[in-house]
N, C-alpha and C positions, 0 to 999 in steps of 0.2 A: 611439520617436523620431519626430519630426514634421518637416515642412518640407523633405523630401528633394526636390531639384530633378529635372528630367528628364535622364536620362543621354544622353550622346552616342550617336547611332544613325545607321543607314543603311537606306534603304528600296529594295527592288528588286521588280519585278513590277507588274502592272496595279493601278491605284488601287482598283478595285472588286472585285478578287479576294478570296477569303477570307483574312483576316489570319493570319499565322504569325509568332510572335515567337521569336527564337533567342537563347539565353543562352550566354555563353562560360564557359570554365573559369578558375580562378584563375591569374593570371600571363599570360593571353593577351588579345589584343584581338578585336574582332569579325571580323578576318580569318581566325580559326580556322575559320569556316564558309564561307570562300571556295570550297572545292572543290564544295560542294553548292548554292551560291546559284543558279546558272544553271538547274539541274534543278528546284529547288523553286519558283523564280519563274515557271515556266510555269503553275503551278496556284495560286499564292498571292501575296499581297502580303507579301513577306518583310521583316521588321523586325528588324535585328540591333542589339544594344546593347552598350555597354562598361561594365564594372564601374568603380566609383569609383577614380580614380587610374590607370586602365588605358586605353590607346588614346587616344581623344579626350575621355574623361570626366575632369573635374577631381576632385581629392581632396575638394574642398569639397562634393561631393554628400553626403558624410557630415558633418553638423554636429559630430559628436563622434567622433574617432578614438582616443580614450584607450583603454588596455587594457581589454578586456571590455565595451566600450560597444556594439559592433555585433553584430547578429544577422541570420540569414537573412531574418527578417521585414522588416527594414529594407530589404534589397535587393529583396524582393518588392514592397514598397510603392512603390519607385522605378519598378519595371516597370509597376505599375498607373497611376502618374502619367504614364508615357510613353504607355501605351495611351489614357488619358483625353485627353491632349493631342492625340492623333491622331484622336480620335473613334471609337476601336475599343472596342466594347462586349464582343464575344465573340471569342475567338482560340484557335487551336491554339498549343501551346508545345512547343519542343524545347530542351533545355539539356544542356550538357556539365559533368559533375562538379559544382562549386559552382553553375553555371548550372542544372543539373538539380535540385539541392536547392531552388533558387528556384522552379522549376516545381512541385515537390512541394508546397511551401508554398502556392503559388497554388491548386493543385487542392484542397488541404485547407481553406483558409480562404476561398476565393472560387470555389467549384465552379460557380457559375452563369456564370462568365466563361470557363472553360477548356473548350473543346470536345473537344480531344484532347491527349494528353501523350506526349512522347518523352523518355526519360531515358537519356543516353549516358554510359557510364562514370561513373555517379553512385552515391550510397549513401544509405541511411537514417541512417547514422552513420559518419563518416569516421575510424574508428580511435580511438586513445587521445587524449583531449582535451589531455593534458599535452604531447604531441608538437606539437600546433598552437600551444599557448601558448609553447612554447620557440621554435618557428619565428618566431612574431610578435615575440618579444623579440629574437631574432637580427636580424631585418630592421629593426626600429626602431633597433637599435644600429649596424648595419653596412650597411644598404641591401639591395637584392635580389640583388647579385652572388653572395653565398655560396650561395643556393638556386638561382640561375640556372646556376651552374657544374655542377650535377648534374641539372638539369631534363631534359635530353635523354634521360638514362638512365631517368627515370621516365615520360616521355611517349611514347617511341618504342622499337621494337626496335633492337638494335645495327645491323642492316642499313640502317636508315632514319635513324638519329640524326645522321649527318653531311650529310644532304641539304639543299638550299637551303630547302625549306619548314620543316624542323626548325630550321635556323639562324635563320631569320627570326622564328619564334615565340619562341625563346629570347631574341632581342633585344628582343621585346616585354616579356618579364619583366624584363629589365635596366632598361628604360625606365619601369617602373611606379613610382608614388609609394610610398615606403617606409611611410609611416603608413597610407595607404589599403590597401596590400597586407597589412600586419599586421592591420588591422581586419578584413579578409576572413578571415584566419586565425582571428581570434577568433570570427567567425561560424561557421566550420567546427568549432571546438572545442566549441561548445555545441549544435550541431545533432544532434538525435536524434528521428527521426520513426518509429521502429520500431513503437511501439504504435499510432500513428495511421494506418498504411498501409491498414488495411481500410476507412477512411472515404473513400479516393480513389474517386470515381465516374467520372472521365473515362476513356474507353478509352485504355489505356496500352501503349506499347511500350518495353521495356527493351533496350538494346544494350550489350554488353560486349566489350572487347578480350581475346582469349584469353590474351595474355601481359602483361596490365596489372598492374604491381606496385603502383600507387597505389590503385586500387579493383579488386581481383581479381574474377574472375567470381563468387565466392561472394557479394560485395556485390550484384551484379546479380540473382542468384538469390533473395536475401532480398527485394529489391524486388518481383520478379515473383511470388514466393510470397505476399507480403503484400498486394499490390494486387489486388483481385478482378478476374479475367478478364484480367490483364496477359499480354502475350506477351514472350518472351525470345529474342533473337538474339545468338549469340556469334560474333564475327568472328575467324577464324584469322589468325595471323601479324601481330598488331597489339597495341599497348600502349594507353596511356591516351588519347592523342589519335587515336582510331581513325579518325575521319572525315578526318583529314589523311593518315594512312598508308594507309588502304584506302578511298578516297572512293567508289568505285563500289558496293560492297555496302552501305555505309551509306546512300547515297542511295536505292538500290533498296528497302531495308527501310523507310526513312522514308516514301517515296512510297506503298508498298503499305499502310502504316498510315494515312496521312493522306488518301489519295485511293483509297478502296476501289474496285476494278474498273479501276484504271489499267492493269493487266496483263491483256490479253485472252487468250482461249483460245489455247494454243499458245506463249505467251511467259510464262515465270515469272521472278520476281526472281532475281538472282544469289544463289545460296546462300552465306551468309557462312561456313558451317561446312565445307563440302566444295567442291572445285574445280568450278566450273560446267560443265555440259554446254553445247555450242553450241546456241543457240536455233534451232529449226527451225519456221518459220511454216507454216501449212497451205498447200497448193497454192492459188494464186490470191490469197493474203492479201497485200495491199499497203497497207492503211490502218491503221497503228499510230499512236498519239499519240506526242508527243515523249518522254514518260517511258518508254514501252515501247521506243521506238527506241533510247534510250540504253542501257537494260538489255540488250536483245538484241544491240546493237552491241558493247558491252563484252565480252559472252560470246564472240562470234565473233572479235573483235579478239584476245582472249587465245588462242583456239583456233588462229588462223592465224599470229599473230606470236610467240606464246609469252609466258609470264608474265614472264620476265626483261626482255624489251623493253618490255612494257606497264608493268610496275612502274617501270622507269627513266623512261619518259615521264611517268608520274604524279608521280614524285619531283621531276622538273624543272619541273613545272607551277607557275606563279605566278598571282596574281590577274589579271595582265595577259594571260597566255596561256591561262587556263582557258576563255574562250569559244571559242577555236579548237579546243582539245582536245574540248570538248563538241560542236562542230560536226562534226568528223571522226568522232567516235564515233557520233553520231546518224545522219549521212547517208552517209558512206562505208561505215561498217560496219553500222549499224542499218537503213539503207534499201536499199543496193545489195548488199552481201555476204550479206545474209540472204534475198534474193529466191530463190524456188524454181526459176526458169527455167534456171539454169546450175549445175552442181555446182562445188565449190571448185577442183578440178583445172583445169577450163576457165577459171574466173575468174583463176586464177594465170597461165595461158598468155596470156590477153588482157592482164593487167596487166604482165607481163614485156615484151610487145611494145610497149605504150605507153611504158613507161619507157625502153626502148632508143631508140625514135623521138625522144624528147625529151631524151635524154642525161642523165637524172636518175640518176646512178651510185650515189649513196648510197642512194636509195630502191630502186634495182635490187638492190643487195646485200641489203637487208632482205627484198625479195620473192623472191630466190633461196632464202633460208632458209625463207621462208613456203611456197614451192612444194614444198620437201622435206616440210614439215609437212603439206601438203595431199595428199601421196602421189605427186608426180612423182619420177621417178628422175633422176639426173644425165644419163643418156642422153636422156631426154625433154626436159629443160631445154636440152640441146645442140641438139636438133632445133628447138625454138622459136627459139633464137638463129640457127640456120642460115636459118630462114624469114625472120627479120628482115633478114638480109643481102640478100635479094632485094627486100624491100619498104621497108626503112628505110635501106638503103645499107650498103656494105661497111665504111666507116670506123666507122659507128655499131655495127655488129655486132662489129667487131674490138675496140673498147673494151668492149663488153658481155661478150665471151668472156673478156677479161682479168679483169673484175670477178667473173664467175661462177666462173672457175677458182680465184681466190683464196678465195672463199667456200667452195667445195666442198672445197678442201684443208683449210680451217680446221674445217669442219663437214661431215663425211662423211654419206652417206645414212644415215638412221635405220634 
């Protein structure tokens, strides 16, 4: 197929930074990469693109959407057209599912252009071709609603499926053009790169969602075993759109692959397989780059506030609020809470005092729970609040005691 136009795309990061092209999965728009963009754009010129008929790309990107006419190669050529239009000769590439297959095709057929490759919940062969042909036939006849109705159960774990980010991405699928969506299904039906994997020369990272029903971890292991020197990361408690459900470990793994040395001595990427240990910088260490701050900050944030709180905050994150979440993770948690000058018990005492002084009662409740996690007893929390009565005022301390009493009744000392 020839004459494929440039897909809709969005660019983040410095103009002269190393280019990184991000490919989406079937049924999603370029917003599927939203949780990682801020972190990746600190090191790269990030170029996200939409599949034909998805997001901002018209269905007309594919001159022929008839059954069986579209292949992954056609989508790969559209990415090359995009790169050429932007003057990008060499680029790193990361893709999710179908977007990952596009990356594999690029690495196989244009190895001189792909510097590094990341395959997220992708496959060398996406199951029974007949299943994809039947899905294409269904969508051509009835639109995307029938497949969108069950998308959340394929894309996310049950605990995340009803979250705002999940709902937004399912809406993207409903909005996709039926003929273009079906054509992408046709491409998946005939995709089979298993025999060619040993020819991939780009340094490759494969990421899998441990609970992914669409491309189970066995697909990721086949990719990692077939591509020479490839690394494999399995992310626990996540399904097909792992970067949406578990953005922090996915960002850490990608950064570690794309920017070797981004994590200095004493700060390791969040382990996606096991619960991360709090990052403990060396004494006197205060100069981490932004990528390392984010990773260290997320580890400490989870250790202090608990996985439930942080997972909830991540689930509520939108593309609008993502920069703020990135900011507090890097600087409040990655720059201040990771410093070696005070232990966490002391930092909890200071934080409680500041929150009482300013009357931030919702944050105070959260940090009473955090103080318990940091090892303070209810009696010690009470002593801190008594101290605030002298220096912050009796009315402020009175309100603070009421908040703390409620929290301690709900969540007794561990």
